[in-house]
N, C-alpha and C positions, 0 to 999 in steps of 0.2 A: 504494500500500500504506500501511497504518497500523499502528503498534505492532509492526513487524517480522513480521507474519503474511504467509504466502504458501502457501496450501494447494492444491496441484495447479492453480495458476493462478487460483483463485477467492478473492476477498477478502471475508470475512464482513462484512456490514453489519447495523446494528441497525434493525429495523422500528420505526416510531414508536410502535406500540401495544404493543410487547413490554416486559416488565419485565426486570430483571437476571437472574432465575432462568431465564427463557425463553431469553435470549441465551446464557447459560452452557450450557444444554442443547443449543442449536443448534450451538454451537462444539464441544462434546464429540462430537456425532453426526458433524460434519464430520471431526474428527480420526479417529474410528473408521473412516470410509470410507477413510482413508489407511493404515491399519495393515497391515503386511506380516506374513507367516507367520513365527513363531518369533522375534520381536524387537519392539522399540519401534516407534512410528510412523515410517514413512519419509517424510522431509520433502523439499521441493524445495531448490534450490541456495541459498536465502537463509535457511533456518530450521534451528534446532537445538532438540531437545527434551530436557529433563533427566529424570532417573530418576523424579522425582515427577510428571511429566506436564505441567510448565509450559513452554510454548513461548516462544522469544524469537528475536531476530535473531541471525545468525551471531556467536558469542561464545565465551566460555570453556567453554560447554556444561554438562552436568549433573553432579550430585554422585555418583550412586550406582553406576556400573559401566558406563556407556557408552551413548550414544545412537546410533542408526543414521542414516546420512546418505543422502540420495537422490542422484539422478543429478547428478554434477558438484558435489556439495555438500561441505561441510566439517563434520566432527563433532569433538567433543572430550570426553574423559571426565575427571571429577575423581575425588577420593578414591582414586586409585591404579589405577582400572580402565582398561582399554584398549578403546576402541570400535572397531567395524569399519564402514567405509563400505559401505552396502548397494548403492550404485549406481556406475555407471562414473565414474571420475575422482575419487572421494571421497578426502579426505586426513584422516588421523587424527593428532591432536596430544595429548600427555598433559601437561597443565599441572601435574599433581601431581608430575611429575619422576621417574617410576619408571624412566626410562631408555629406554623403548621408543617407537618411532614406526613407523607402518605406513602404507602408501598403497594406494589402490584402483587402478582401472585406468588412471589418468592423472593429470594435474595438477589442481590445485584448480579448481573450477567457477566459475560467475559470481558466486556469493555471496561477500561479503567475508569474509576469514578471521576477523576479530575485531571486526566491527562498525565503527562510525565511528572510523577512525583507530587502531584498537587492534591489538595483536599478542599472539599466544599463544606461550608457550614450551614446550619439551619437554626431553628428555635431561638426565639427571644433575642434577636439581634445577630444571629449567626456569626460564626468565627472561622478564621482560617487557622489550622493547627500548625504545630511546629514542623510538620513534614514538608511544608512548602506552600507556595501560592497556587492559584488555580492553574489548570493544565496549560501547557505551552501552546496547544493548537486549538484553542477554544473559539466559540462564537463571539459575536461582537459585544454583547452586554453581560449583565449579571455579575459584576465584579464582586468578589467576596468581601465581607465586612469583618474587620478585626476588632475585638472588644478591648477595653482599657487594660485588661490583664495581660493579653498578648501571649499566653502560654497554654492555650487550649490544646487538648489532644483529640484526635479524631479516630473513629473506628473505621472498619473496612468499607462501610456504606457512606462515609463522609459525614457522619454526625458526631457531635460531641459525645464522648463515652458516657458522661453522666446522663445524657438524654435517653439512653436505652436501659438504664437501671430502674428497678422498681420505685414507684413514687411513695416511698416510705423511709422514715428517718428514725434512727435509734438515739435517744437521749439517755446517756449513761452517767450516773452520778454517785458511784461508790466513793467514799472518802473516809480516811481515818481521822479527819478533823471535821467537827460539826460546824457548818456554816448555816445559821438558821434561815437565811433568805433563799436557800437553794430551791425549796418547793415553789416559791413565787417566781423564781427565774425559770424553772421548768414550765410553769404555766404560761409565761410570756412567750417563750420559744415555741411551745405547742400551738399557741394561738397564731403566731406568725406563720408557722409551717402549714397549718390547716388553711390559712388564708391563701397560701400558694398551692393548695390542692394536694398536699402531702399528708399521708397517714403518719401517726407518731406512736412509737412504743417507748416506754420508760422502764429503766431497769437499774438495779444496783447489784446484779448478780454477775460475777466474772464469767460464769459458764456461758454467757451469750457470745463470747469471743471464740467462735469456731467458724471454719470456712462455710459450712452449710448454713448456719444462722446468719452470718454477715451478708451472704449472697442475697438476702431478702431486702437489703437496704441500699439507698442511694448515698447515704452519709451517716457517719457516727459523730455525735456531739459529746465530748468529754467535758462535763459541766462541773467545774470546781472539784476535780478528782485528786485530792491532796495526798501526798506522801507515797502511799502504796495503792495505785489505782485499780489493781486487780485482786484485791483482798489483802488483809493485814499480813505483813511480813512475807507476802508472795512476790517472788522475783518477776513474775509475769512473763516468763520467756515464751511459753506456748501461746499465750494470749497476744503478746506483741507480734509474734510471727504471723498469726492469723490476721491481725489488724494490718500488718504490712502487706500481706498478699491481697487483702481487700482493697487497699488504696492503690496498689500497683495495677490492679485490674480496672481501675476507673472510679472507685468509691471516693467519697469526700471525707476528710477528717477535720473537725472543728473543735477547738479547745479554748476554755476561758480560765483566767486567773490561776487557780491552783493546779491546772492540768499540766503545768511544767514544774511545779514544786514537788518533784517526785524523785525517788531513788537517789537522794542527795549524797549518800555515802559510797555510791558505786562509781568506780573509775576504771577505765574511761566511761563516760555516760553510756548507759545501755541502749539497746535497740529502740525502746519506747521513746527515749528522749531524742535520739537521732530522728525518729519518725515525726514526732511533734515539732521538732526543729530547735529545741533548746532546753535549758534547765536553769531554774532559779536556785540561788542559795538561801541562807537564812536571813540575809539582809533585806529589810523592807522598811517602808515608811508610809505613814498615814497622815495626810494633810494636803496642802496645796503643792502640786507638782507642775513644773514648767515643761510643757510638752510641745513637740513640733513634728510635722509630718515630713517624710523623706520621699523623694521620687514621685512617680506617677503610677497609680494603680486604682482599679475600680473600687476597692474597699476604703480608700482614703480620698476619693475625688471630692466628696462633699465636706471634708474637714477643712477648717481654716488652717492657714500656714502654721500658726502658733496658737496655743490655747492653754488655759489652766485647768488641771483636773484635780478635784478635791476628793480624795479617797485613798485606798490602800494599793500600793504597788510593790512587787517583789523585784529584786535585783537579778537579772538574767546573767549569771556568771559564765554560762556556756551558751553559745548560739551556733548552730550547725553551719558549716561553711557554705552550704547551698541554700540557706535561708535568706530571704530578701527582707531586710528590716524596713518597715514602713512608718513606724512611730517610735520616737525616743522621748523619754521624759527625764528631767533632772529633779531628784528629790528636793523638796523644800526644806529639809533638815536632816537630822541623823547623819548618815555617811555622805550626804550630798552626791550620791551616785548618779551618773548620767547613763541610763540603762535602756536597752532595747525593750520595748513594751509590746509591739505587735509585729508580726512577720508572716510571710507566706513562703511556701515551697512546693515543688512538685515531686511526687514519688511515683515513678512509672507513668501511668495514664491518669493518676488521681491528683487532687489538689488538697493542700493542707493550709489551714489558717489558724493562727494562735494569737490571743491577746491576753495580756495581764490585767486589762480592764475586766470588770464583770464579777468582782467579789460579791457585790450586793445587787439586789434587784433594781435599785434606783439607777445604776449604771446603764441598764438596758433601756430605760425610758428617758435617759438624759438627753437634752436637746442637742448637745454637741456630738456625743459619741454613741448614742443608742442606735437608732435606725441607721444613722449615717456611717457607722463604722462597725460596731459589734454585729448587728443584725445583717449588715451588708456583707460581712465576712461569711456568715452562714449561707447567705444567698450565693456568694461566689463559689464556695466549695461544691454547691449543687449545680453550678453552671448557669445560674440565672443572670 
């Protein structure tokens, strides 16, 4: 094949004696022979056609309102339209991010989803993943959209891994330190998640950390899980390994405050702390803390550049080398530590967000850091 064409198994060639106009006419006639009733031309598994009629290799697809896919093929619509695969196994992706995704009779066919090395996004603003931009031989329109996080992972069908996980979240809150406001925090998170159409399970039982059980969830929230998060004096090796496999497969991991005040006597920091992205020591401060955001990320986009936080923060003595610190705060007294407070990282196909904010329920409703940062972090690990 050349130039991404594959029309019912025939590759158009240019006769030596024909001019450009004649070649164009021949190609149009070939396209016409593939046209199906009631829609745009039906292409084979390697071809997508845009609304203006320009064909290309499997890519981000057309501009105007949807192109039809042939047997086993992949189609995509730009401009907000949603295409429908006309053949068995067609997959539809909406790179304009209108939130909808549909599938034909089976999985994607033999054609590449996004051309050479590319990936196409959908759902809620759609994103291009780390594997590359849209295919090199695409149609004219339907450019992919990249979110502020910029680190999305895609699955083989071109969708964010999180989008194909069950719409259920586990809120886990075992702790060897009693924090009285945790039930109120769980209630707030549950309300937010249900508003996003997720079901919510709550547990304090470390036995939930198995491969089979975690496969039921899109994300796990570690809500103030202090000191020994998997049971008193339990090293949590098996549980941490199951949690790591869950995240590597595309699950989200969300942690608040005490979720990194764990395994403080273990050196080097164990797998759990590597996974959550850091570990706090015993140094902490309660009072006014001078905070600032760093860089550009979806979870801090709504935060002011600098702000004062009144509450309790822990000193993150260890931050994993691949954690991206988003917020730092300088204690207003005590050791006057200038410490990392919030960060993100990727583990395989999954996302991790941690913040030392959130010891008490008022943090979750605070006008500065509540919905705009803590809750935004929960949304981010879910791919929202």
